[in-house]
C-alpha positions in Angstrom: -150.7 208.9 83.6 -148.4 211.5 85.2 -148.2 214.8 83.6 -144.8 215.8 82.3 -143.5 218.6 80.1 -143.2 216.2 77.2 -146.5 214.3 77.2 -150.2 215.2 76.8 -151.1 217.2 80.0 -154.8 217.7 79.7 -157.2 214.9 79.1 -154.9 212.1 80.4 -156.2 210.0 83.2 -154.3 206.7 83.0 -154.7 204.0 80.3 -158.4 203.5 79.6 -159.9 200.1 78.6 -161.5 200.0 75.2 -165.3 199.9 75.0 -166.8 196.4 74.2 -167.9 197.7 70.8 -164.4 198.9 69.9 -162.8 195.7 71.2 -165.2 193.6 69.0 -164.5 195.8 65.9 -160.8 195.4 66.3 -161.2 191.7 66.7 -163.1 191.5 63.4 -160.4 193.6 61.7 -157.8 191.3 63.0 -159.7 188.3 61.7 -159.9 189.9 58.3 -156.1 190.5 58.4 -155.6 186.8 59.2 -158.0 185.5 56.5 -156.5 187.8 53.8 -153.0 186.6 54.8 -149.6 188.1 54.2 -150.0 190.8 51.5 -146.5 190.3 50.3 -146.6 186.5 50.0 -146.4 185.8 46.2 -148.4 182.6 46.7 -151.2 184.2 48.6 -154.3 184.4 46.3 -155.5 187.5 48.3 -152.1 189.2 48.4 -150.9 192.3 46.7 -149.4 190.5 43.7 -152.7 188.7 43.0 -154.8 191.8 43.5 -152.5 193.9 41.2 -152.6 191.2 38.6 -156.4 191.2 38.6 -156.3 195.0 38.2 -154.0 194.7 35.2 -156.4 192.2 33.7 -159.3 194.6 34.5 -160.9 191.8 36.4 -162.7 191.6 39.7 -160.7 189.7 42.3 -163.4 187.1 42.5 -161.8 184.7 44.9 -161.0 187.5 47.4 -164.5 188.9 47.1 -165.9 185.4 47.9 -163.7 185.3 50.9 -165.0 188.6 52.2 -168.6 187.7 51.5 -168.1 184.5 53.4 -167.0 186.5 56.5 -170.4 188.2 56.5 -168.9 191.5 55.5 -172.3 192.7 54.4 -173.4 192.7 58.1 -171.0 195.5 58.7 -173.2 197.8 56.7 -176.5 196.9 58.5 -177.4 198.7 61.7 -177.4 196.4 64.8 -181.1 197.0 65.3 -181.7 195.1 62.0 -179.4 192.2 62.7 -176.1 193.7 61.5 -172.9 194.8 63.1 -173.0 198.5 62.3 -172.9 200.5 65.5 -170.5 203.4 64.9 -168.9 204.8 61.8 -165.4 205.0 63.3 -165.5 201.3 64.2 -166.7 200.4 60.7 -163.6 202.2 59.3 -161.4 200.1 61.6 -163.0 196.9 60.3 -162.6 197.9 56.6 -159.0 199.1 56.8 -157.4 195.6 56.2 -159.3 195.5 52.9 -158.4 199.0 51.8 -154.8 198.5 52.9 -154.5 195.9 50.1 -156.7 197.5 47.4 -159.0 200.5 47.4 -161.0 199.0 44.5 -161.6 195.8 46.5 -162.9 197.9 49.4 -165.4 199.7 47.1 -166.4 196.7 45.0 -166.8 194.3 47.9 -169.1 196.3 50.0 -168.7 199.9 51.1 -170.7 201.3 48.2 -173.6 199.1 49.5 -173.6 201.3 52.6 -173.4 204.5 50.5 -176.5 203.3 48.7 -178.5 202.1 51.6 -177.7 205.0 53.9 -180.8 206.8 52.6 -182.9 203.8 53.6 -181.4 203.8 57.1 -182.1 207.6 57.3 -185.6 207.8 55.9 -186.9 204.4 54.8 -190.0 202.8 56.3 -189.8 199.7 58.3 -190.4 197.4 55.4 -187.8 199.0 53.3 -185.2 198.8 56.1 -186.0 195.1 56.8 -185.8 194.1 53.2 -182.6 196.0 52.7 -181.1 194.4 55.8 -182.1 191.0 54.5 -180.4 191.7 51.2 -177.1 192.7 52.7 -177.1 190.0 55.4 -177.6 187.5 52.6 -174.4 188.6 50.8 -176.3 190.8 48.4 -175.2 194.2 47.1 -176.9 197.6 46.6 -175.8 200.1 44.0 -176.1 203.9 44.5 -177.3 205.8 41.4 -176.2 209.4 42.0 -177.9 212.5 40.8 -175.9 214.7 38.5 -173.5 217.3 40.1 -171.7 220.3 38.8 -168.1 219.5 37.6 -169.3 215.9 37.3 -167.0 213.0 36.4 -168.3 209.9 34.8 -169.8 208.5 38.1 -171.7 211.7 38.8 -172.6 212.6 35.2 -176.2 212.2 33.9 -179.2 211.2 36.0 -182.7 209.7 35.9 -186.0 211.4 35.9 -189.2 210.1 37.5 -192.6 211.4 36.6 -195.9 210.3 38.2 -197.6 207.5 36.3 -201.4 207.9 35.5 -202.2 204.8 37.5 -199.9 205.6 40.5 -196.2 205.2 41.1 -193.6 206.6 38.8 -192.2 206.2 35.3 -188.4 206.2 35.4 -186.4 207.3 32.4 -182.8 208.2 31.6 -179.4 206.8 31.1 -176.3 206.5 33.3 -173.2 204.8 31.9 -171.0 204.4 35.0 -172.4 202.8 38.2 -170.5 200.6 40.6 -171.9 197.1 40.8 -174.9 197.9 38.6 -174.8 194.5 37.0 -174.7 192.5 40.2 -176.7 194.6 42.7 -179.9 193.3 44.3 -181.1 196.8 44.9 -180.7 200.2 43.3 -181.0 203.4 45.3 -181.8 206.0 42.7 -181.6 209.8 43.3 -184.1 210.7 40.5 -185.2 214.1 39.4 -188.9 214.5 40.1 -189.1 218.3 39.5 -187.5 220.0 36.5 -187.0 223.2 38.5 -183.6 223.8 40.1 -184.8 223.8 43.7 -183.8 222.0 46.9 -186.7 219.7 46.4 -185.9 218.7 42.8 -185.0 215.0 43.5 -186.5 212.0 45.3 -185.0 208.7 46.4 -186.4 205.5 45.0 -185.5 202.0 46.2 -185.7 199.5 43.3 -185.4 195.8 43.1 -184.0 194.8 39.7 -185.8 191.4 39.7 -189.1 193.2 40.1 -188.6 195.7 37.2 -190.4 194.1 34.3 -190.4 196.7 31.5 -188.3 199.6 30.3 -185.0 198.7 31.9 -181.8 197.9 29.9 -178.3 197.0 31.2 -175.5 198.8 29.5 -172.1 197.2 28.9 -169.2 197.3 31.3 -167.2 200.5 31.2 -163.4 200.6 31.5 -162.0 203.2 33.9 -158.4 204.5 34.4 -158.6 203.8 38.2 -160.2 201.2 40.4 -160.2 198.8 37.5 -160.9 195.8 39.8 -164.4 197.3 40.4 -167.2 196.5 38.0 -168.6 199.6 36.4 -171.5 199.4 34.0 -174.6 201.4 33.2 -178.4 201.4 33.2 -181.0 202.8 30.8 -184.6 203.3 31.8 -187.4 204.1 29.4 -190.7 204.8 31.1 -190.0 202.0 33.5 -192.9 201.5 35.9 -191.9 201.9 39.6 -194.4 201.3 42.4 -195.4 204.1 44.8 -193.9 202.1 47.7 -190.4 202.5 46.2 -190.2 206.1 47.4 -187.8 206.5 50.3 -188.8 209.3 52.7 -190.9 212.1 51.3 -191.2 213.3 47.7 -188.6 216.0 47.0 -186.4 214.9 49.9 -183.5 213.5 47.8 -181.1 216.4 48.0 -181.6 216.7 51.7 -181.0 213.0 52.2 -177.9 213.1 50.0 -176.5 216.0 52.1 -177.3 214.2 55.4 -176.0 210.8 54.4 -173.0 211.9 52.4 -171.5 213.0 55.8 -170.9 209.4 56.6 -169.7 208.5 53.1 -167.2 211.3 53.0 -165.7 210.5 56.4 -165.5 206.8 55.7 -163.7 207.3 52.4 -161.2 209.5 54.1 -160.8 207.1 57.0 -160.2 204.1 54.8 -158.0 205.4 52.0 -155.5 206.4 54.7 -154.9 202.6 55.0 -154.0 202.4 51.3 -151.5 205.2 51.6 -150.1 203.4 54.6 -149.1 200.5 52.2 -147.3 203.0 50.0 -145.4 204.4 53.0 -144.3 200.9 54.0 -143.0 200.3 50.5 -141.0 203.5 50.6 -139.4 202.5 54.0 -138.6 199.1 52.4 -136.9 200.8 49.5 -134.5 202.8 51.7 -133.8 200.0 54.2 -133.6 196.8 52.2 -130.2 195.4 52.2 -128.8 198.2 54.4 -127.3 197.9 57.8 -126.6 201.6 58.1 -129.1 204.2 59.3 -131.6 205.7 56.8 -129.9 208.3 54.5 -130.4 211.8 55.8 -132.0 213.0 52.6 -135.0 210.6 53.2 -135.7 211.9 56.7 -137.9 214.7 55.6 -140.2 212.9 53.2 -140.6 209.7 55.3 -141.3 211.4 58.6 -143.4 214.1 56.9 -145.7 211.6 55.2 -146.0 209.6 58.4 -147.0 212.7 60.3 -149.5 213.6 57.6 -151.1 210.1 57.8 -151.5 210.5 61.5 -153.0 214.0 60.9 -155.4 212.6 58.2 -156.4 209.7 60.6 -156.9 212.2 63.4 -159.2 214.4 61.3 -161.2 211.4 59.8 -161.5 209.7 63.2 -162.7 212.8 65.0 -165.3 213.3 62.3 -166.4 209.7 62.3 -166.8 209.7 66.1 -168.7 213.0 65.9 -171.3 211.4 63.7 -172.3 209.4 66.8 -171.6 211.9 69.5 -172.7 215.1 67.7 -174.8 214.0 64.8 -176.5 217.4 64.4 -173.2 219.3 64.2 -170.9 217.4 61.9 -172.1 218.5 58.4 -169.3 221.1 57.7 -166.6 219.0 59.4 -167.4 216.0 57.2 -167.1 218.1 54.1 -163.8 219.5 55.3 -162.4 216.0 56.0 -163.3 214.8 52.5 -161.8 218.1 51.1 -158.4 217.9 53.1 -157.6 214.2 53.4 -157.5 213.2 49.6 -155.5 216.4 48.9 -152.9 215.6 51.6 -152.7 212.0 50.4 -152.1 213.1 46.8 -149.2 215.3 48.0 -147.9 212.4 50.1 -147.8 210.1 47.1 -145.8 212.7 45.2 -143.3 212.8 48.1 -143.1 209.1 48.3 -142.5 208.8 44.5 -139.2 210.6 45.1 -138.2 208.1 47.7 -139.2 205.1 45.6 -137.7 206.4 42.4 -137.8 203.8 39.6 -139.1 201.2 42.0 -142.4 203.1 42.2 -143.0 202.2 38.6 -142.7 198.4 39.2 -146.2 197.8 38.2 -147.7 194.7 39.8 -144.9 194.3 42.3 -146.1 193.3 45.8 -143.2 195.2 47.3 -143.4 198.5 45.3 -146.5 198.4 43.1 -148.9 200.1 45.5 -147.8 203.6 44.5 -148.7 203.2 40.9 -152.0 201.7 41.7 -153.1 204.2 44.3 -152.2 207.1 42.1 -154.7 205.8 39.6 -157.3 204.7 42.2 -157.4 207.8 44.5 -159.1 210.2 42.1 -161.9 207.7 41.5 -162.2 206.9 45.2 -162.3 210.6 46.0 -164.6 211.4 43.1 -161.9 213.8 41.8 -162.7 217.4 41.2 -166.4 216.8 41.5 -166.0 215.6 45.1 -163.8 218.7 45.9 -166.4 221.1 44.3 -169.2 219.4 46.3 -167.3 219.8 49.6 -166.6 223.5 48.8 -170.3 224.0 48.2 -171.0 222.8 51.7 -168.2 224.7 53.5 -168.2 228.1 51.8 -171.8 229.1 52.4 -171.3 228.4 56.2 -168.2 230.6 56.7 -169.9 233.9 57.3 -172.3 232.4 59.9 -169.5 230.6 61.6 -167.5 233.7 61.8 -170.3 235.8 63.2 -171.8 233.3 65.7 -169.5 230.4 66.4 -165.8 231.0 66.3 -164.5 232.0 69.8 -168.0 231.6 71.1 -169.0 227.9 71.0 -168.3 225.5 73.7 -165.7 222.7 73.4 -167.0 219.2 72.5 -167.1 216.5 75.2 -163.6 215.0 75.8 -164.9 211.6 74.7 -164.7 212.8 71.1 -161.0 212.4 71.2 -160.5 209.5 73.6 -159.7 206.1 72.4 -161.9 203.5 74.1 -164.7 205.9 75.0 -168.1 204.3 74.7 -170.1 206.5 72.3 -173.7 206.3 71.2 -174.5 204.3 68.1 -174.7 206.0 64.8 -178.3 206.8 64.0 -178.7 208.1 60.4 -182.1 209.6 61.4 -180.4 212.1 63.7 -177.9 213.4 61.1 -178.6 217.1 60.3 -177.5 219.8 57.9 -178.9 222.8 59.6 -176.4 225.1 61.5 -174.7 223.3 64.3 -171.8 225.6 65.2 -168.2 224.6 65.2 -167.1 222.4 68.0 -163.7 221.7 66.5 -162.7 225.3 66.3 -163.7 225.7 69.9 -161.5 222.7 70.7 -158.6 224.4 69.0 -159.0 227.6 71.1 -159.2 225.5 74.2 -156.1 223.4 73.3 -154.1 226.6 72.8 -155.2 228.0 76.1 -154.2 224.9 78.0 -150.8 224.9 76.3 -150.1 228.6 76.9 -148.2 227.9 80.1 -145.4 226.0 78.3 -144.8 228.6 75.6 -141.3 229.9 75.6 -139.8 227.2 77.8 -138.1 225.4 74.8 -138.4 221.9 73.5 -141.2 220.1 71.8 -143.9 221.1 74.2 -143.1 224.8 73.6 -143.1 224.3 69.9 -146.5 222.6 70.1 -147.9 225.5 72.2 -146.5 228.0 69.7 -148.1 226.1 66.8 -151.5 225.9 68.6 -151.4 229.7 69.1 -150.5 230.2 65.4 -153.6 228.3 64.3 -155.7 230.3 66.7 -154.3 233.5 65.2 -155.2 232.1 61.7 -158.7 231.5 63.0 -159.0 235.1 64.1 -157.8 236.3 60.7 -160.4 234.0 59.1 -163.1 235.4 61.3 -162.3 238.9 60.1 -162.2 237.9 56.5 -165.4 235.8 56.6 -167.4 238.4 58.4 -167.1 240.5 55.2 -168.2 237.8 52.7 -171.0 238.8 50.4 -174.1 236.6 50.1 -173.2 233.3 48.6 -174.3 232.7 45.0 -173.1 230.4 42.2 -170.7 233.1 41.2 -169.3 233.5 44.7 -168.7 229.7 44.9 -166.5 230.0 41.8 -164.5 233.0 43.2 -161.0 231.8 43.9 -160.6 234.3 46.8 -163.6 232.8 48.5 -162.5 229.3 47.8 -159.2 230.0 49.4 -161.0 230.9 52.6 -162.6 227.5 52.6 -159.2 225.9 52.0 -157.7 227.8 55.0 -160.6 226.9 57.2 -160.4 223.2 56.4 -156.7 223.1 57.3 -157.4 224.8 60.6 -159.9 222.1 61.4 -157.2 219.5 60.6 -154.9 221.2 63.0 -157.6 221.2 65.7 -158.1 217.5 65.2 -154.4 216.8 65.7 -154.3 218.8 68.9 -157.5 217.1 70.2 -156.3 213.6 69.5 -152.9 214.4 71.1 -154.6 215.8 74.2 -156.9 212.7 74.3 -154.0 210.2 74.7 -154.1 208.2 77.9 -150.4 207.2 77.8 -150.9 203.6 76.6 -149.0 204.5 73.4 -146.0 206.5 74.5 -145.3 207.7 71.0 -148.7 209.2 70.5 -148.7 210.7 74.0 -145.4 212.5 73.3 -145.6 215.7 71.2 -143.1 214.9 68.4 -145.7 213.6 65.9 -148.1 216.4 66.6 -145.4 219.1 66.3 -144.4 217.7 62.9 -147.9 217.3 61.6 -148.9 220.8 62.7 -145.7 222.2 61.2 -146.6 220.7 57.8 -150.2 221.9 58.0 -148.9 225.4 58.9 -146.6 225.3 56.0 -149.5 224.7 53.7 -151.4 227.6 55.2 -148.4 229.9 55.1 -148.7 230.7 58.8 -145.5 231.3 60.8 -144.2 228.1 62.3 -141.3 227.5 64.7 -138.3 225.5 63.6 -138.6 221.8 64.3 -137.1 221.2 67.8 -134.0 219.0 68.0 -134.8 215.3 67.8 -138.4 215.8 66.7 -138.0 214.3 63.2 -135.7 211.6 64.5 -138.3 210.5 67.1 -140.9 210.2 64.4 -138.5 208.2 62.1 -137.6 205.9 64.9 -141.3 205.1 65.4 -141.9 204.7 61.7 -139.0 202.2 61.4 -140.3 200.3 64.5 -143.7 199.9 63.0 -142.3 198.9 59.7 -140.2 196.1 61.2 -143.1 195.0 63.4 -145.5 195.0 60.5 -147.7 197.6 62.1 -149.9 200.2 60.4 -148.9 203.9 60.3 -152.2 205.2 61.6 -153.4 205.9 65.1 -154.2 202.3 65.9 -150.8 200.8 64.8 -152.5 197.5 64.1 -150.5 194.4 63.2 -150.7 193.1 59.7 -150.7 189.4 58.7 -147.2 188.1 58.1 
């Protein structure tokens, strides 16, 4: 595409064809959209009204789950080398978005938690464990993850199991956990069990258990009611010296914490990349509220919240997509970014829901309404999907200890990532869980931010949206410099340091800088096939909002910027297209 003053000038090279893998994933997503049908049709058994009604009854939407199972959804969570369809995490997110666009609980209950559970097997399991797990999921079975206990734990992360060596070999498993997704209907449990009472990095091991082979000492606890994701089935397990064979061990003894840190990278990015679709549904309902029955333009008072939330969703999608793609392209360098994604995206979406509640007004409380009920449900579901404060604390515990090393060795020193990281259609390596790392890795996204600002420097001061974008890029580079000075002086990280608000604020600021870098990278990576994404308006608005949260100086919005974003939002609403980077068509 030709370079102009109002389009992405750097990595453009004409519209690029999508890779075969991406084309296939989008095709499967489109098929799911068609099978699930018009979400607003009151007669559709898989529509929003039916799903919201099941949630009100605290029931699993059984008919829709059977539909999804019949499509072979379980194959999406099995690596291609074992007969499944899992190649890249970013493509998996695209496939799952039609499900999450309708109901977060449906997305969790119908499959994604099976991937969260089996990721340890794909990362460290032996050949037999991998093949048997693949057979389970390909045969429409489920796997349940049994987390170890974390600080600031909610019900899902509270309590854990212990495993001690049995006299005749294997382990004896004991303990109780009351809240596990799909515990009552899983064909496999992946248990992060404490095998050492000491608080060390090698305190836990991972065990792969088959419920039908556990003969003694296991007891199913009754179903638990939760405030959010009520369409999921939560129940508990109690083990009392339950014999577990030696062959149940996944990886090496004491490798549980390391496996959790490695595999949670994928889980964190997938949660962020899929819940964006649920927020998209709420944004559509807000647009409906201000346009239904009106022939006149949208009232001026709604311009800010509607365009701001749309820009935020594009920023969230940019950050999640870059991280998901990095898991394939840079698997040894994504650890901190994955935590930042999981830290930023749920917080931004919570803010967005608050903004949209002002637009929806009383309509936002129309519980069960296909047109307007998504807000009420997502407000309840999002803390459970994001694991609430426990998830935030876990992400801080990943980010904060790295800040000093990043400031001393990486920021303004690392090389930029390959441009394929930001390019739609680029053919990336398959995700290989065995390559995921948690050691060092530098900061490729901060390097990309510095590079973006340098490339935009020539248009600073010329006026218009491109100049505003250049000024914003430089403002975030200035913020990164300030962070470098502050983080160089951090004391050694201890439990007390992690609880220090001043230190946590540095982690907050850094995560938002990464969000800004992702927006700039995605904008630069446009090939011109989508004129809206290639133009700077959305990126200017997204970066202005991120800068406002950071408190960095931001320029006034250029004339016409918000109006351009609103025009695109209305176009997508009328065409039934999603408010993410893909702008995919929904069933109608």
